[in-house]
N, C-alpha and C positions, 0 to 999 in steps of 0.2 A: 274260747275254752282251751285250756292247755292240754298238751299231749299227755302229761302226767295224770291229769284228772280222768281222761278217757281210758288210760291204761288201768287206773285204779278202779273205775266202774266196771271195766271188762273183767278184771281179776275178781272183783266181788261177785259178779254174775256167775263166773265159772265156779267160785267157791260155793255159792248157793246151789248150783246145779250138782256139784259133787256131793254136798251134804245130803241133798234130796235123794240122789241115786244110792248113796251108801245106806241111808235110813230105810229106803224101800227094799234094798237087797237084804238087809238084816231082818226086816219084817217078813220077808218071803220065806225065811227059814225058821224052823221050830227051835225051841229051847228058851229057858229062862234067861240065860246070859245074853242071848241074841235080842230078846225082847227089851232088856235094859239098855243095850247098846243102840238099838233102833230108836228108843225114846231119847237117848242122849244126842244122837245125830239129828233128830228132828228139832230138838232144842237149839242146837247149833245153827240149824237152817233158819230158825226164827231170828236168832241174834244177827246172823249175816244179812238177812233181809232188812232188819231194822237199820243196820249200818248203811246198807245200800240206799234205803229211802232217805236217811239223814244226809248222806253225801249228795244225792240228787237234789234235795231241798236246798242245801247250801249252795250248790252250783247254780240253781235257779235264782236264789236270792242275790248272789254276787255277780250275776251275768251282766 
């Protein structure tokens, strides 16, 4: 497994964690604008998780 792929996986993991933390932070505060931003951050979290799963599947397939 190349170092580039490991760095990419680590970066995606950190991005998922950051999106989750930002979404939870926005959810903890009141306001309509924050509610919409929280929803958008949680959508980004789902997209990033999908990308991470796809990358892991490709790594397992070509191992």
